[in-house]
One Martini backbone bead per residue (centre of mass of N, CA, C, O) as a GRO file, in nm:
protein
  352
    1MET     BB    1  -1.154   3.219  -0.005
    2ILE     BB    2  -1.208   3.017   0.297
    3ASN     BB    3  -1.436   2.797   0.392
    4LEU     BB    4  -1.520   2.675   0.735
    5SER     BB    5  -1.777   2.496   0.780
    6ALA     BB    6  -1.648   2.205   0.711
    7ILE     BB    7  -1.431   2.218   0.956
    8LYS     BB    8  -1.575   2.229   1.226
    9SER     BB    9  -1.642   1.917   1.273
   10LYS     BB   10  -1.343   1.822   1.267
   11PHE     BB   11  -1.253   1.957   1.523
   12LYS     BB   12  -1.452   1.819   1.707
   13LYS     BB   13  -1.353   1.532   1.656
   14ILE     BB   14  -1.074   1.566   1.777
   15LEU     BB   15  -1.157   1.656   2.061
   16PHE     BB   16  -1.327   1.406   2.131
   17PHE     BB   17  -1.101   1.177   2.089
   18SER     BB   18  -0.836   1.329   2.233
   19GLY     BB   19  -0.853   1.600   2.428
   20ILE     BB   20  -0.712   1.774   2.208
   21THR     BB   21  -0.633   2.003   1.965
   22ILE     BB   22  -0.358   1.846   1.866
   23LEU     BB   23  -0.208   1.612   1.681
   24SER     BB   24   0.126   1.459   1.633
   25LEU     BB   25  -0.002   1.183   1.543
   26ALA     BB   26  -0.062   0.916   1.343
   27THR     BB   27  -0.320   0.667   1.290
   28PHE     BB   28  -0.288   0.324   1.192
   29SER     BB   29  -0.417   0.067   0.972
   30ALA     BB   30  -0.339  -0.262   0.832
   31ILE     BB   31  -0.437  -0.458   0.567
   32ALA     BB   32  -0.347  -0.785   0.468
   33CYS     BB   33  -0.352  -0.673   0.126
   34LYS     BB   34  -0.188  -0.719  -0.138
   35SER     BB   35  -0.134  -0.538  -0.457
   36ILE     BB   36   0.174  -0.424  -0.453
   37ASN     BB   37   0.521  -0.434  -0.564
   38GLU     BB   38   0.855  -0.416  -0.661
   39ASP     BB   39   0.824  -0.667  -0.861
   40ASN     BB   40   0.621  -0.480  -1.060
   41VAL     BB   41   0.873  -0.279  -1.083
   42LYS     BB   42   1.089  -0.061  -1.231
   43LEU     BB   43   1.415  -0.039  -1.098
   44THR     BB   44   1.671   0.144  -1.004
   45PRO     BB   45   1.964   0.180  -0.847
   46GLU     BB   46   1.868   0.450  -0.715
   47ASP     BB   47   1.615   0.338  -0.584
   48ARG     BB   48   1.769   0.133  -0.402
   49ARG     BB   49   1.942   0.346  -0.259
   50LEU     BB   50   1.714   0.505  -0.130
   51LYS     BB   51   1.613   0.273   0.046
   52ALA     BB   52   1.900   0.205   0.189
   53GLU     BB   53   2.024   0.534   0.226
   54GLY     BB   54   1.836   0.803   0.142
   55GLN     BB   55   1.959   0.818  -0.157
   56GLY     BB   56   1.881   0.980  -0.483
   57THR     BB   57   1.871   0.972  -0.848
   58ASP     BB   58   1.738   1.151  -1.152
   59ILE     BB   59   1.764   1.122  -1.517
   60ARG     BB   60   1.533   1.256  -1.771
   61GLU     BB   61   1.333   1.235  -2.042
   62LYS     BB   62   1.042   1.446  -2.130
   63THR     BB   63   0.722   1.438  -2.271
   64LEU     BB   64   0.492   1.671  -2.331
   65GLU     BB   65   0.194   1.811  -2.430
   66ASN     BB   66   0.369   1.997  -2.644
   67GLU     BB   67   0.602   1.785  -2.748
   68LYS     BB   68   0.823   1.854  -2.562
   69THR     BB   69   1.158   1.815  -2.448
   70VAL     BB   70   1.277   1.742  -2.127
   71VAL     BB   71   1.493   1.778  -1.846
   72GLN     BB   72   1.502   1.577  -1.557
   73LEU     BB   73   1.576   1.652  -1.204
   74LYS     BB   74   1.638   1.429  -0.927
   75MET     BB   75   1.650   1.468  -0.562
   76ALA     BB   76   1.730   1.252  -0.276
   77GLY     BB   77   1.887   1.348   0.027
   78TYR     BB   78   1.992   1.659  -0.077
   79ASN     BB   79   1.910   1.918   0.127
   80GLN     BB   80   2.179   2.126   0.072
   81PHE     BB   81   2.139   2.097  -0.238
   82THR     BB   82   2.157   2.345  -0.505
   83PHE     BB   83   2.104   2.546  -0.797
   84SER     BB   84   1.984   2.751  -0.629
   85ASP     BB   85   1.926   3.011  -0.381
   86TYR     BB   86   1.639   2.861  -0.387
   87TRP     BB   87   1.350   2.745  -0.264
   88TRP     BB   88   1.057   2.597  -0.419
   89LEU     BB   89   0.731   2.582  -0.346
   90GLU     BB   90   0.446   2.401  -0.428
   91SER     BB   91   0.312   2.599  -0.245
   92ASP     BB   92   0.133   2.858  -0.186
   93ASN     BB   93   0.031   3.103   0.035
   94GLN     BB   94  -0.265   3.013   0.053
   95GLN     BB   95  -0.220   2.720   0.131
   96ILE     BB   96  -0.039   2.774   0.381
   97ASN     BB   97  -0.245   2.947   0.537
   98VAL     BB   98  -0.450   2.723   0.580
   99ILE     BB   99  -0.273   2.517   0.715
  100SER     BB  100  -0.185   2.698   0.951
  101GLU     BB  101  -0.475   2.795   1.059
  102VAL     BB  102  -0.628   2.505   1.061
  103TYR     BB  103  -0.416   2.257   1.106
  104GLY     BB  104  -0.115   2.295   1.119
  105ILE     BB  105   0.240   2.334   1.213
  106ASP     BB  106   0.472   2.193   1.406
  107ALA     BB  107   0.701   2.424   1.377
  108GLU     BB  108   0.481   2.635   1.487
  109LYS     BB  109   0.512   2.680   1.810
  110SER     BB  110   0.381   2.969   1.866
  111LEU     BB  111   0.085   2.858   1.742
  112MET     BB  112  -0.013   2.566   1.819
  113SER     BB  113  -0.144   2.597   2.116
  114LYS     BB  114  -0.383   2.825   2.001
  115ARG     BB  115  -0.524   2.773   1.730
  116SER     BB  116  -0.773   2.584   1.760
  117GLU     BB  117  -0.921   2.727   1.986
  118ARG     BB  118  -0.959   2.995   1.843
  119ILE     BB  119  -1.111   2.898   1.587
  120ILE     BB  120  -1.349   2.755   1.726
  121LYS     BB  121  -1.461   3.001   1.874
  122GLN     BB  122  -1.513   3.167   1.615
  123LEU     BB  123  -1.712   2.964   1.492
  124GLU     BB  124  -1.918   2.942   1.722
  125SER     BB  125  -1.979   3.264   1.722
  126GLY     BB  126  -1.956   3.371   1.412
  127LYS     BB  127  -1.708   3.561   1.360
  128ILE     BB  128  -1.626   3.342   1.143
  129GLN     BB  129  -1.638   3.204   0.788
  130GLU     BB  130  -1.348   3.307   0.694
  131LEU     BB  131  -1.057   3.356   0.569
  132PRO     BB  132  -0.845   3.575   0.505
  133SER     BB  133  -0.725   3.714   0.238
  134VAL     BB  134  -0.460   3.652   0.003
  135ILE     BB  135  -0.217   3.722  -0.200
  136SER     BB  136  -0.093   3.562  -0.450
  137ARG     BB  137   0.214   3.362  -0.408
  138GLU     BB  138   0.519   3.266  -0.418
  139VAL     BB  139   0.737   3.031  -0.241
  140PHE     BB  140   1.044   3.093  -0.058
  141PHE     BB  141   1.382   2.980   0.028
  142LYS     BB  142   1.667   3.055   0.154
  143VAL     BB  143   1.962   2.928   0.150
  144ASP     BB  144   2.028   2.728   0.440
  145ASN     BB  145   2.020   2.622   0.739
  146LEU     BB  146   1.767   2.413   0.827
  147LYS     BB  147   1.763   2.458   1.133
  148ALA     BB  148   1.739   2.765   1.122
  149ILE     BB  149   1.470   2.774   0.975
  150GLU     BB  150   1.305   2.612   1.184
  151GLU     BB  151   1.353   2.806   1.419
  152GLU     BB  152   1.216   3.052   1.285
  153ILE     BB  153   0.940   2.923   1.251
  154GLY     BB  154   0.897   2.877   1.561
  155LYS     BB  155   0.884   3.194   1.615
  156THR     BB  156   0.676   3.224   1.379
  157SER     BB  157   0.649   3.131   1.042
  158MET     BB  158   0.643   3.027   0.730
  159LEU     BB  159   0.569   3.304   0.587
  160GLU     BB  160   0.763   3.489   0.749
  161THR     BB  161   1.026   3.329   0.656
  162SER     BB  162   0.975   3.365   0.379
  163LYS     BB  163   0.990   3.429   0.029
  164SER     BB  164   0.986   3.625  -0.248
  165LEU     BB  165   1.052   3.711  -0.566
  166ASP     BB  166   1.162   3.998  -0.492
  167ASP     BB  167   1.410   3.877  -0.318
  168GLN     BB  168   1.577   3.810  -0.602
  169THR     BB  169   1.667   4.071  -0.750
  170ASN     BB  170   1.988   4.078  -0.633
  171SER     BB  171   2.050   3.826  -0.761
  172ASP     BB  172   2.198   3.607  -0.937
  173LYS     BB  173   2.056   3.508  -1.233
  174GLN     BB  174   2.186   3.212  -1.233
  175PHE     BB  175   2.046   3.167  -0.914
  176LYS     BB  176   1.770   3.161  -0.977
  177THR     BB  177   1.490   2.980  -1.014
  178ILE     BB  178   1.513   3.108  -1.303
  179SER     BB  179   1.719   3.037  -1.592
  180LEU     BB  180   1.988   3.068  -1.839
  181VAL     BB  181   2.102   2.835  -2.081
  182SER     BB  182   2.361   2.872  -2.356
  183ASP     BB  183   2.604   2.689  -2.254
  184GLU     BB  184   2.847   2.501  -2.120
  185GLU     BB  185   2.941   2.706  -1.905
  186SER     BB  186   2.658   2.777  -1.781
  187LEU     BB  187   2.594   2.486  -1.705
  188LYS     BB  188   2.830   2.437  -1.511
  189THR     BB  189   2.757   2.665  -1.316
  190GLN     BB  190   2.445   2.585  -1.257
  191LEU     BB  191   2.537   2.291  -1.152
  192ARG     BB  192   2.796   2.328  -0.972
  193VAL     BB  193   3.090   2.223  -1.134
  194SER     BB  194   3.260   2.440  -1.100
  195GLU     BB  195   3.522   2.547  -0.924
  196GLN     BB  196   3.379   2.789  -0.794
  197GLU     BB  197   3.121   2.629  -0.696
  198LYS     BB  198   3.264   2.420  -0.523
  199GLU     BB  199   3.381   2.626  -0.325
  200LYS     BB  200   3.118   2.758  -0.234
  201PHE     BB  201   2.990   2.501  -0.111
  202SER     BB  202   3.206   2.443   0.095
  203GLN     BB  203   3.175   2.709   0.251
  204PHE     BB  204   2.883   2.683   0.321
  205ILE     BB  205   2.900   2.426   0.494
  206LYS     BB  206   3.117   2.533   0.699
  207GLU     BB  207   2.946   2.793   0.785
  208LYS     BB  208   2.630   2.665   0.810
  209VAL     BB  209   2.657   2.351   0.905
  210ASP     BB  210   2.981   2.217   0.918
  211SER     BB  211   3.311   2.275   1.012
  212ASN     BB  212   3.410   1.954   1.041
  213LEU     BB  213   3.401   1.888   0.757
  214THR     BB  214   3.517   1.723   0.502
  215GLU     BB  215   3.563   1.705   0.169
  216GLU     BB  216   3.452   1.419   0.148
  217GLN     BB  217   3.183   1.475   0.298
  218ILE     BB  218   3.085   1.701   0.107
  219GLU     BB  219   3.063   1.528  -0.150
  220LYS     BB  220   2.815   1.355  -0.025
  221LEU     BB  221   2.613   1.615  -0.065
  222LYS     BB  222   2.624   1.544  -0.354
  223PRO     BB  223   2.463   1.403  -0.655
  224TRP     BB  224   2.713   1.283  -0.779
  225ASN     BB  225   2.741   1.018  -1.026
  226SER     BB  226   2.720   0.763  -1.261
  227TYR     BB  227   2.406   0.864  -1.322
  228VAL     BB  228   2.499   1.173  -1.249
  229THR     BB  229   2.626   1.399  -1.488
  230PHE     BB  230   2.736   1.640  -1.682
  231ASP     BB  231   2.752   1.476  -1.947
  232LEU     BB  232   2.470   1.349  -1.940
  233ILE     BB  233   2.323   1.617  -1.953
  234LYS     BB  234   2.453   1.747  -2.203
  235ASP     BB  235   2.372   1.507  -2.404
  236LYS     BB  236   2.049   1.597  -2.374
  237LEU     BB  237   2.139   1.847  -2.523
  238ASN     BB  238   2.090   2.141  -2.762
  239LEU     BB  239   2.315   2.400  -2.769
  240GLU     BB  240   2.320   2.486  -3.071
  241ASN     BB  241   1.986   2.554  -3.091
  242ASN     BB  242   1.954   2.588  -2.774
  243ASN     BB  243   1.809   2.708  -2.505
  244TYR     BB  244   1.765   2.705  -2.132
  245LEU     BB  245   1.535   2.670  -1.896
  246PHE     BB  246   1.604   2.676  -1.545
  247ILE     BB  247   1.416   2.485  -1.329
  248LYS     BB  248   1.433   2.508  -0.964
  249ASP     BB  249   1.382   2.347  -0.665
  250LEU     BB  250   1.123   2.186  -0.632
  251THR     BB  251   0.935   2.165  -0.319
  252ARG     BB  252   0.904   2.047   0.021
  253PHE     BB  253   0.846   2.138   0.380
  254ILE     BB  254   0.564   2.000   0.393
  255GLU     BB  255   0.344   1.738   0.535
  256ASN     BB  256   0.110   1.534   0.546
  257ALA     BB  257   0.066   1.331   0.809
  258ASP     BB  258  -0.059   1.086   0.676
  259SER     BB  259   0.157   1.053   0.451
  260TYR     BB  260   0.412   1.043   0.624
  261TYR     BB  261   0.326   0.794   0.820
  262ALA     BB  262   0.255   0.597   0.554
  263GLU     BB  263   0.527   0.527   0.404
  264LYS     BB  264   0.574   0.226   0.512
  265TYR     BB  265   0.329   0.125   0.304
  266LYS     BB  266   0.477   0.132   0.058
  267ALA     BB  267   0.554  -0.064  -0.217
  268TYR     BB  268   0.780   0.150  -0.299
  269VAL     BB  269   1.090   0.304  -0.422
  270LYS     BB  270   1.119   0.628  -0.585
  271VAL     BB  271   1.244   0.902  -0.738
  272ASP     BB  272   1.023   0.924  -0.980
  273THR     BB  273   0.834   1.125  -0.801
  274GLY     BB  274   0.589   1.346  -0.785
  275VAL     BB  275   0.663   1.613  -0.938
  276GLN     BB  276   0.544   1.734  -1.260
  277LEU     BB  277   0.590   1.835  -1.592
  278SER     BB  278   0.335   1.890  -1.836
  279ASP     BB  279   0.362   2.209  -1.904
  280TYR     BB  280   0.450   2.492  -2.128
  281LYS     BB  281   0.477   2.862  -2.155
  282ILE     BB  282   0.617   3.121  -2.372
  283ASN     BB  283   0.586   3.483  -2.341
  284LYS     BB  284   0.765   3.739  -2.468
  285GLU     BB  285   0.575   3.983  -2.478
  286THR     BB  286   0.468   3.940  -2.157
  287LYS     BB  287   0.663   3.788  -1.978
  288THR     BB  288   0.549   3.471  -1.963
  289ILE     BB  289   0.530   3.186  -1.744
  290THR     BB  290   0.371   2.871  -1.798
  291LEU     BB  291   0.275   2.620  -1.557
  292LYS     BB  292   0.227   2.257  -1.545
  293PHE     BB  293   0.123   2.035  -1.295
  294SER     BB  294   0.191   1.716  -1.146
  295TYR     BB  295   0.137   1.377  -0.988
  296VAL     BB  296   0.330   1.108  -0.847
  297THR     BB  297   0.242   0.804  -0.696
  298VAL     BB  298   0.259   0.556  -0.446
  299PRO     BB  299   0.139   0.278  -0.364
  300ASP     BB  300   0.008   0.065  -0.150
  301SER     BB  301   0.052  -0.248  -0.013
  302PHE     BB  302  -0.179  -0.163   0.169
  303PHE     BB  303  -0.465  -0.121   0.326
  304VAL     BB  304  -0.525   0.202   0.457
  305THR     BB  305  -0.633   0.310   0.773
  306LYS     BB  306  -0.778   0.588   0.953
  307THR     BB  307  -0.872   0.723   1.263
  308LEU     BB  308  -0.768   1.010   1.173
  309ASP     BB  309  -0.800   1.328   0.961
  310ILE     BB  310  -0.674   1.552   1.170
  311LYS     BB  311  -0.355   1.711   1.141
  312PRO     BB  312  -0.067   1.816   1.140
  313TYR     BB  313   0.179   1.938   0.979
  314VAL     BB  314   0.498   1.833   0.859
  315TYR     BB  315   0.820   1.912   0.909
  316THR     BB  316   1.097   1.829   0.661
  317GLY     BB  317   1.194   1.962   0.437
  318PRO     BB  318   1.398   1.902   0.146
  319ARG     BB  319   1.390   1.579   0.045
  320LYS     BB  320   1.288   1.672  -0.247
  321SER     BB  321   1.397   1.764  -0.580
  322THR     BB  322   1.304   1.961  -0.880
  323SER     BB  323   1.426   1.984  -1.222
  324TRP     BB  324   1.443   2.183  -1.535
  325LEU     BB  325   1.517   2.161  -1.890
  326VAL     BB  326   1.400   2.411  -2.117
  327PRO     BB  327   1.342   2.466  -2.440
  328VAL     BB  328   1.486   2.735  -2.647
  329ASP     BB  329   1.515   2.925  -2.892
  330LYS     BB  330   1.778   3.129  -2.962
  331ASN     BB  331   1.591   3.351  -3.108
  332GLU     BB  332   1.385   3.388  -2.865
  333LEU     BB  333   1.619   3.348  -2.621
  334SER     BB  334   1.919   3.529  -2.483
  335ASP     BB  335   1.783   3.663  -2.225
  336PHE     BB  336   1.753   3.642  -1.850
  337ASP     BB  337   1.521   3.776  -1.591
  338LEU     BB  338   1.301   3.681  -1.363
  339ASN     BB  339   1.214   3.978  -1.251
  340GLU     BB  340   1.087   4.042  -1.557
  341TRP     BB  341   0.883   3.818  -1.485
  342THR     BB  342   0.601   3.589  -1.503
  343ILE     BB  343   0.443   3.350  -1.296
  344LYS     BB  344   0.233   3.081  -1.401
  345ILE     BB  345  -0.017   2.853  -1.267
  346ALA     BB  346  -0.227   2.623  -1.407
  347SER     BB  347  -0.123   2.364  -1.227
  348ARG     BB  348  -0.115   2.192  -0.945
  349THR     BB  349  -0.051   1.983  -0.716
  350SER     BB  350  -0.137   1.641  -0.622
  351ARG     BB  351  -0.245   1.432  -0.336
  352ASP     BB  352  -0.325   1.189  -0.093
   0.00000   0.00000   0.00000
């Protein structure tokens, strides 16, 4: 349960300064005192492309706390392309419930106008001291036209529109949030570079996103380029000795308003920021996968001060997604269906 006593004064502060229940924009001031810039950081061509064009990719090997090496795939600006049939949100339902009920999410239009006033009255009267508890679960969104998802959220809420892990039960296990890669053919399929998957993606875009797009335009919605190719990924794997759990499309659909509007003050732009996999454990006996996440942020170029500290969260959709190929000995795991397993999160992400 989330205690609301500390939040009460913050709501009063917003109402006093703004005269409205919820602010839609953050207000910042920047002190011209540069601390770091992109000249001090090693940037890749894809980092520079992300800054210039809004799209970038990154593939690299990472050694984790358990001293195992995984292959990390990051995509920025490819918001309709996924490896899974689901986006997996970095926040669980308890976190989203607090954000929705206390701070507000701008896309939840049916709730925004009355949320703050209702909660403040309940706090003032002592009617509530804490939000009702909800059973913790992971939050997913079925891959669809992102505008359609936002419209549905506007009519209901983030959590009502989202999916649970149980909703993946009848999906093809190769395209669930976590799947097993056992050979080159399954890797090609799950990276969606097989001829069949290329055709499926083209149909999806034409049916769900924009029927007027040409095949050349659809190709630009995919992350593949000279820096990220099937062969480059395959060459980082040892498919002769290992199978790989493919953990896919971890992302954010909402951003803290302060962080979102302060992005222009960041010292540089890099693809390999945000959520990182720090450690993992696979227990075959209990069929449990335990994941530990951390977060890499980019510092500000300037010291940024904010005039107000409570505003709605901003719906952004999946601007960046992260996936990992995690090695498993072939003798340890040869078949895998996510819905027969339990996902445990040892540590979630955090950011300023």
